[in-house]
Wavefront OBJ file of the C-alpha trace (Angstrom):
o trace
v 36.433 -13.531 6.435
v 37.755 -10.001 6.732
v 37.355 -9.319 2.999
v 33.875 -10.859 2.957
v 32.849 -8.721 5.923
v 34.081 -5.516 4.323
v 32.261 -6.272 1.061
v 29.138 -7.177 3.045
v 29.336 -3.873 4.924
v 29.635 -1.934 1.677
v 26.595 -3.723 0.216
v 24.299 -2.976 3.181
v 25.467 0.633 3.316
v 24.715 1.051 -0.386
v 21.290 -0.520 0.107
v 20.680 2.033 2.856
v 22.122 5.039 1.061
v 20.742 4.648 -2.466
v 17.071 5.309 -1.553
v 18.140 8.710 -0.205
v 18.472 9.784 -3.841
v 15.266 11.531 -4.945
v 14.629 9.657 -8.179
v 12.021 7.373 -9.733
v 14.666 4.976 -11.101
v 13.462 1.426 -10.446
v 16.895 0.101 -9.412
v 16.978 2.667 -6.584
v 13.311 2.700 -5.568
v 13.337 -1.093 -5.235
v 15.335 -0.631 -2.015
v 12.316 1.125 -0.451
v 10.701 -2.274 0.007
v 13.007 -4.499 2.088
v 13.670 -2.088 4.967
v 13.191 -4.776 7.609
v 15.350 -7.277 5.713
v 18.097 -4.695 5.173
v 17.946 -3.841 8.882
v 18.554 -7.500 9.756
v 21.470 -7.676 7.313
v 22.896 -4.436 8.707
v 22.776 -5.857 12.223
v 24.630 -8.928 10.965
v 27.204 -6.694 9.244
v 27.688 -4.772 12.483
v 28.368 -7.973 14.429
v 30.736 -9.333 11.773
v 32.608 -6.020 11.579
v 33.116 -5.996 15.334
v 34.684 -9.456 15.330
v 36.403 -9.762 11.953
v 37.544 -6.295 10.859
v 40.957 -5.956 12.443
v 41.496 -2.249 11.758
v 42.913 0.023 14.398
v 40.135 1.362 16.569
v 40.431 4.888 15.175
v 39.314 3.369 11.829
v 37.127 0.541 13.115
v 35.025 2.704 15.421
v 33.782 5.018 12.638
v 32.780 1.953 10.591
v 30.818 0.528 13.520
v 29.144 3.891 14.149
v 28.158 4.221 10.476
v 26.678 0.715 10.505
v 24.830 1.435 13.754
v 23.433 4.642 12.243
v 22.315 2.735 9.138
v 20.612 0.154 11.362
v 18.719 2.823 13.300
v 17.786 4.552 10.054
v 16.267 1.366 8.614
v 14.446 0.448 11.819
v 12.695 3.831 12.037
v 10.803 3.025 8.838
v 9.209 -0.171 10.136
v 8.971 0.464 13.880
v 5.855 2.582 13.292
v 4.101 -0.637 12.249
v 4.808 -2.319 15.565
v 2.856 -2.148 18.835
v 5.702 0.024 20.136
v 4.331 2.925 18.089
v 1.149 4.916 18.572
v -1.847 4.199 16.368
v -2.764 7.068 14.088
v -6.108 5.490 13.189
v -8.338 5.140 16.240
v -10.424 2.095 17.076
v -14.179 2.514 17.096
v -16.688 1.055 19.523
v -19.704 2.617 17.839
v -20.533 0.008 15.216
v -23.724 0.960 13.417
v -25.633 -1.325 11.081
v -26.456 1.613 8.846
v -23.005 3.226 8.820
v -20.525 0.351 9.025
v -18.933 -1.471 6.125
v -16.559 -4.345 5.494
v -14.157 -4.295 2.563
v -12.140 -7.220 1.235
v -9.200 -6.381 -1.041
v -7.654 -9.228 -3.005
v -5.084 -9.454 -5.779
v -6.237 -12.798 -7.180
v -3.296 -13.225 -9.611
v -4.521 -13.549 -13.168
v -2.886 -16.957 -13.736
v -4.392 -18.414 -10.549
v -6.691 -21.308 -11.488
v -8.036 -21.813 -7.968
v -11.204 -19.779 -8.281
v -13.044 -21.899 -5.714
v -10.710 -20.906 -2.870
v -11.453 -17.267 -3.587
v -15.205 -17.859 -3.769
v -15.092 -19.817 -0.501
v -13.212 -16.937 1.128
v -15.857 -14.451 0.021
v -18.632 -16.714 1.274
v -16.874 -17.175 4.618
v -16.284 -13.466 5.353
v -19.244 -12.053 3.406
v -17.853 -8.495 2.972
v -20.040 -5.599 1.915
v -17.502 -4.513 -0.694
v -15.055 -6.568 -2.692
v -12.155 -5.026 -4.627
v -10.445 -7.491 -6.947
v -7.207 -6.700 -8.748
v -5.679 -8.654 -11.651
v -8.882 -10.303 -12.933
v -9.101 -11.177 -16.618
v -12.287 -12.227 -18.400
v -11.827 -15.822 -17.243
v -11.840 -14.609 -13.644
v -14.807 -12.305 -14.293
v -16.814 -15.221 -15.698
v -15.800 -17.543 -12.849
v -16.965 -15.196 -10.117
v -20.119 -14.147 -11.947
v -22.081 -16.259 -9.456
v -21.410 -13.497 -6.880
v -23.694 -11.114 -8.779
v -26.715 -12.266 -6.790
v -25.094 -11.176 -3.510
v -23.411 -8.113 -5.009
v -25.962 -6.399 -7.272
v -23.789 -3.309 -7.814
v -20.464 -3.484 -9.601
v -17.850 -1.769 -11.715
v -16.003 -4.339 -13.795
v -12.975 -3.841 -16.007
v -11.200 -7.194 -16.506
v -7.987 -7.136 -18.557
v -5.480 -9.714 -19.734
v -2.433 -7.574 -18.811
v -2.633 -8.204 -15.006
v -4.122 -4.730 -14.399
v -7.801 -5.616 -14.565
v -10.005 -4.452 -11.693
v -13.458 -5.233 -10.353
v -15.480 -3.660 -7.550
v -18.472 -5.614 -6.259
v -20.827 -4.026 -3.754
v -23.919 -4.755 -1.705
v -24.418 -1.006 -1.430
v -25.551 1.220 -4.292
v -22.800 2.893 -6.311
v -23.149 6.295 -7.909
v -21.059 8.191 -10.478
v -18.851 5.135 -10.960
v -16.084 5.535 -13.544
v -13.066 3.630 -14.764
v -10.211 6.090 -15.154
v -6.820 5.946 -16.848
v -4.922 8.593 -14.933
v -1.441 7.933 -16.286
v -1.488 5.007 -18.738
v -4.231 3.881 -21.081
v -3.806 0.231 -20.087
v -3.709 0.672 -16.289
v -7.181 1.519 -14.934
v -8.339 2.815 -11.589
v -11.875 2.965 -10.219
v -13.722 5.896 -8.713
v -17.225 5.752 -7.316
v -19.483 7.089 -4.607
v -20.787 4.457 -2.190
v -24.211 4.985 -0.640
v -24.352 3.456 2.830
v -27.650 2.078 4.257
v -27.966 5.286 6.291
v -27.954 7.300 3.068
v -24.490 8.723 3.771
v -22.232 8.979 0.738
v -18.494 8.271 0.707
v -15.882 8.434 -2.038
v -13.998 5.297 -3.017
v -10.880 4.875 -5.145
v -9.596 1.477 -6.274
v -6.024 1.480 -7.552
v -3.389 -0.891 -8.899
v -0.451 1.043 -10.415
v 2.635 -0.543 -11.917
v 5.421 -1.707 -9.580
v 9.092 -0.738 -9.850
v 10.832 -3.443 -11.879
v 13.590 -3.673 -14.490
v 12.666 -1.284 -17.259
v 9.789 0.290 -15.287
v 10.511 3.269 -13.051
v 8.100 4.495 -10.377
v 7.010 7.833 -11.830
v 3.741 6.326 -13.165
v 2.880 4.712 -9.837
v 3.807 7.850 -7.920
v 1.921 10.155 -10.287
v -1.270 8.080 -10.130
v -1.296 8.132 -6.327
v -0.613 11.849 -6.130
v -3.297 12.703 -8.727
v -5.803 10.818 -6.571
v -4.434 12.566 -3.482
v -5.014 15.922 -5.152
v -8.621 15.007 -5.965
v -9.223 13.944 -2.355
v -7.745 17.176 -1.017
v -9.852 19.292 -3.374
v -13.164 17.605 -2.521
v -12.636 17.117 1.216
v -15.124 14.237 1.094
v -14.971 11.183 3.372
v -12.804 8.820 1.366
v -11.426 5.291 1.195
v -8.504 4.383 -1.081
v -7.769 0.694 -1.529
v -5.912 -1.720 -3.743
v -2.589 -3.245 -4.620
v -0.512 -0.072 -4.566
v 2.723 -1.898 -5.401
v 4.298 0.254 -2.732
v 5.023 0.026 0.968
v 3.452 2.386 3.466
v 6.819 3.784 4.570
v 7.996 4.894 1.112
v 8.442 8.603 0.493
v 5.647 8.717 -2.082
v 3.192 6.779 0.063
v 3.831 9.009 3.072
v 3.561 12.167 0.947
v 0.310 10.897 -0.580
v -1.268 10.181 2.807
v -0.054 13.398 4.344
v -1.276 15.478 1.395
v -4.696 13.805 1.237
v -4.945 13.540 5.046
v -5.610 9.792 5.025
v -4.494 7.313 7.675
v -2.856 3.900 7.484
v -4.538 1.521 9.972
v -1.388 -0.621 10.042
v 0.509 1.980 12.056
v 0.902 0.761 15.623
v -0.818 -2.537 14.809
v 1.409 -4.619 12.549
v 2.815 -5.003 9.053
v 0.068 -7.326 7.737
v 2.407 -8.331 4.893
v 0.364 -9.368 1.863
v 3.115 -10.145 -0.675
v 4.711 -12.564 -1.444
v 2.872 -15.685 -0.363
v 5.656 -17.779 -1.893
v 8.685 -16.171 -0.209
v 8.076 -15.747 3.542
v 11.422 -14.020 4.140
v 10.649 -11.385 1.513
v 7.168 -10.225 2.397
v 5.951 -6.641 2.239
v 2.653 -4.819 2.847
v 1.689 -3.993 -0.748
v -2.110 -4.167 -0.536
v -3.452 -1.151 1.311
v -6.593 0.472 2.637
v -6.237 4.144 3.573
v -9.118 6.308 4.748
v -10.076 9.742 6.048
v -10.717 10.887 9.601
v -14.462 10.173 9.559
v -13.924 6.404 9.812
v -13.290 4.432 12.993
v -11.537 1.069 12.771
v -13.528 -1.981 13.831
v -11.264 -4.744 12.516
v -8.241 -5.347 10.291
v -6.880 -8.740 9.331
v -4.820 -10.542 6.739
v -6.692 -13.552 5.391
v -5.662 -17.015 4.246
v -3.911 -18.037 1.039
v -6.223 -18.395 -1.984
v -3.646 -19.610 -4.505
v -2.513 -16.098 -5.418
v 0.890 -14.557 -4.719
v -0.926 -12.020 -2.502
v -2.805 -12.596 0.724
v -6.228 -10.889 0.823
v -6.828 -8.234 3.458
v -10.119 -7.444 5.207
v -11.140 -4.281 7.025
v -14.260 -3.237 8.910
v -14.942 0.482 9.347
v -17.611 2.593 10.981
v -18.515 5.898 9.367
v -18.764 8.606 12.019
v -19.188 11.914 10.170
v -19.041 14.068 13.303
v -15.900 12.446 14.714
v -12.183 12.839 14.069
v -10.907 9.288 14.438
v -7.261 10.166 13.919
v -4.445 11.102 16.229
v -1.307 12.991 15.292
v -2.415 13.497 11.693
v 0.124 15.654 9.875
v -0.587 18.157 7.137
v 1.629 19.111 4.237
v 3.439 22.417 4.278
v 3.875 24.721 1.287
v 7.105 23.011 0.233
v 5.506 19.559 0.250
v 2.470 20.795 -1.656
v 4.790 22.237 -4.283
v 6.577 18.855 -4.403
v 3.258 17.127 -5.109
v 2.508 19.472 -8.013
v 6.033 19.060 -9.358
v 5.890 15.265 -9.195
v 2.515 15.193 -10.940
v 3.781 17.389 -13.771
v 7.003 15.406 -14.115
v 5.075 12.133 -14.135
v 2.691 13.334 -16.831
v 5.583 14.466 -19.014
v 7.375 11.132 -18.602
v 4.172 9.280 -19.427
v 3.589 11.356 -22.576
v 7.127 10.623 -23.730
v 6.526 6.901 -23.325
l 1 2 3 4 5 6 7 8 9 10 11 12 13 14 15 16 17 18 19 20 21 22 23 24 25 26 27 28 29 30 31 32 33 34 35 36 37 38 39 40 41 42 43 44 45 46 47 48 49 50 51 52 53 54 55 56 57 58 59 60 61 62 63 64 65 66 67 68 69 70 71 72 73 74 75 76 77 78 79 80 81 82 83 84 85 86 87 88 89 90 91 92 93 94 95 96 97 98 99 100 101 102 103 104 105 106 107 108 109 110 111 112 113 114 115 116 117 118 119 120 121 122 123 124 125 126 127 128 129 130 131 132 133 134 135 136 137 138 139 140 141 142 143 144 145 146 147 148 149 150 151 152 153 154 155 156 157 158 159 160 161 162 163 164 165 166 167 168 169 170 171 172 173 174 175 176 177 178 179 180 181 182 183 184 185 186 187 188 189 190 191 192 193 194 195 196 197 198 199 200 201 202 203 204 205 206 207 208 209 210 211 212 213 214 215 216 217 218 219 220 221 222 223 224 225 226 227 228 229 230 231 232 233 234 235 236 237 238 239 240 241 242 243 244 245 246 247 248 249 250 251 252 253 254 255 256 257 258 259 260 261 262 263 264 265 266 267 268 269 270 271 272 273 274 275 276 277 278 279 280 281 282 283 284 285 286 287 288 289 290 291 292 293 294 295 296 297 298 299 300 301 302 303 304 305 306 307 308 309 310 311 312 313 314 315 316 317 318 319 320 321 322 323 324 325 326 327 328 329 330 331 332 333 334 335 336 337 338 339 340 341 342 343 344 345 346 347 348 349 350 351 352 353
């Protein structure tokens, strides 16, 4: 048991230490995801080390302190998504028919044959906007019956799991499908015209995840390019989609800080959307970030529709004269330089591939 415990301690310490390396390598960035799970394993390692590592205390105590430090380090990433932490995105009690919107974000999984569950979900919640990731042409044809309720749309189905569709009850203007990093991974940009006549910017995204053979520079670059556009325009903005990233990752935090967007999960819960199939390994991968002009009316994770992702639904109220954020940080000169550097590096890597 002593040998097992020592090996176990080494493993959890490596899982904690590797993400400290500033690299886009997939086999390192993958450890950004299971912070909560690694924290649980680190706690277990700490208990086992206390009982089964029979070193002299002058050697055992440093090991226990290192494990305790690793535990605290992991917890600080996820504690901000618990009720113990302050909410950065304020609730709103000013719901306006003309300035409120509901948005449903759903990765439907291209291979998912259960189209009816998805259609029933849409009928049940009746959102104003519907962002669908991973649709192919079969999915686009199957949900064509929604066109009557959603007369405005931007559709780009693909058979490579990176298709995207935006359906809207509100008029869309200047809608484009963009390929910011790769020519087979689209993103959507459009202006949404609310019933009041107010105009907001919307970005729908679904970059590649870190996986064997695929590093994160493309995902990171796409997010930061969008962040740069948001910062330059200063327009009220919503960014949504399957980001294939967790809110506590370095890139995600840099993106939000640079673009001055908030994560409504902070102080409210993880709302883990992936994976439906493995409850012990669930992460918040589907996100909705937005600027200070929006107040939060509701946020909820919805029921299983046969996909490997749970859908997520948000209701927002547009309040152009209000700052509905608290404790919003801004990037300093060093962080802004880091954004530019990462964008340039990502573009070079993409060109080489």
